[in-house]
C-alpha angles and dihedrals in degrees: 000000000000092000091052089053092047094051092045091052091049092049092051094047096044098038092113096040127100107252116219099223105176102018094048092055094049099036110123112246105245123200089257091053092048090053091051090051091048090052092052090052091049090051088053093055094108089054091048091052092048090052090050092052091050091049092049094047096044095090090056090057090050094057097039096095098049090043092053090047091051092049091049089058093057122097108279095244091058101044099083094047093048091046090055091049092050090049090053090050090051091050091050091049091052093047091052100037106039095062091051094052092040092054093049093046091052091047095047098042099081097050093040101044104030097072091049093052094042092054097048104042137050122225091258091052091048090055089052090051091051090049088054095047094047095043115116087218090058091049090052091047092051090050089050089047091062090049091048091049091050092047092048092045091052091050093047092049091048092049097044104032095092090053099039102040095066090049092051092047089049089052092051092047091048091051092047093049092049092050092047091048092049091048092049092048091050092054123195096314106010143304113339124216120243092246093051091240090138089069091073092106104052096165100075091040092056094046093053098056100073094064 
């Protein structure tokens, strides 16, 4: 996300400039150029940290639907308590995982991003990029960008909720029904035969139900 913003900002600022296609790609990276690149990466630290948080939290989003479906199948008097426990587990996961991914992202960013930026921009273009990133106008525009994203998101949700919510509920119901069907087919100890021959050993089956 932050690199897309960076490249978009560069394209807008340098739209009228003469791009050095061949020379820029082969220009040796001087100490001055390396310092400019390092400064750009430092200025992008908030974006790097945001990316790291999103990467760390992505698995939680992937399991959200089945977890909600599982909680919905619990007795009603237990759902709220289990939901709070799950939320606490998610919070603990985030507190432990986000710092790990953030540290690695910050450590890997210079060696990963610096060669890409060095090859594609001249020193003069790098100075222009830094001027953009450090500009108070750019900071104000980025702040407005978050507000615009939130405003647009609210509008989109309001306009699409009536169409999307039934589809999402249908998805949840489908998942729940599939899980219930799979659980019923498995039986107490595993798949049962059509003739019921697998019930020949009732002792272990009975002992496994209380847990």
